[in-house]
C-alpha positions, 0 to 999 in steps of 0.5 A: 202699019200694012198687013204685010208688016203686021204679018212679019212682026207677028211671025218674028214674035212667034219665032222668038218665043219658040227659040226662047222655049228651046233655050229654056229646055236646053238650060234645064237639060244642062242643069240636070246633066251637071247634077249627074257629072261623074255618075252614070247617065240615068235620069231619076223621076224628078229630073225626067219630070223637069225635062218633060215640063220644059219640053212639053210646050215644044211639041212632039216633033221637038222630042223626036228631033232631040231625044234625051240621053 
């Protein structure tokens, strides 16, 4: 395996991992919103902690790009 192949495989793995984190965060956000269906959109402390735990590995830049409702 050449160094270029190794670099490309590593980069693809990193991108895949990052995308999986975003997917998991969005799935958790959808679960929380489904719990609130028909209610006023206000997160309780438990829901905020769940979303923060999923958003934490994504970093601050993600949080600013995708603000909570």
